[in-house]
Residue, then its C-alpha position, 0 to 999 in steps of 0.5 A: m193583161t188587157p190590150d191597153s195595159k203595159k208591162t213595167n219594171y215597177s211592182g207598185l206605186i210611189n207613196q208620194e203622199g208619205i213622202l210629202v208628209a215627211h217633207i212637211n214635217h222637215m219644213a216645220v222644223y226648219r222654219d224654227s231652226n234653219i231659215n234658208q233650209y226652210a225656204s229651200s224646202i218650200e220650193t221643193f214642196i211645190i215641185m213635189c205637188p201635182k202639176n196644176i198646183r205646182d204651176e200656180a204655186m210657182n207663179k206665186l213664188r215668182e210673183l213674190g220675187l222669192r226665187r232664190g239660189g245658192t246661199i242668199k240670206i233670208n230676212d224676216k220679210d222673206q220668211r213671211a213671204y215664204d210663210d204666205l207661199w206655204i199657206y197659198t200652196n196648202e190652200l190650193l191642195e185643200k181646194n183640190n180636195l187633196i188635203f183636209k178632204t171634205g168627202t164630197y163626190l162628183i155627181g154620179h159617184d156611188 
């Protein structure tokens, strides 16, 4: 063990990408079958994202006035706004090279 390493009770990493993939699959199903669950799952999706993306997406959520609670009925306008929020969040992930990776590297990377 190196001096700056710490012993932990955990033996491996959390497969956050796998969890996100499963969640995205559920979001796609909910979009057509349960619009309230769709809205809630997009908010959960944002919470699961890396901090810098989460902060930007949460700001967009508030900007769109979508923060809802309980069982508020989602209308067609809200659904389009949640669609836009999902697209916006995916674009942030793509811009940060976390999805649809382009294979670009930082200068000096071998």
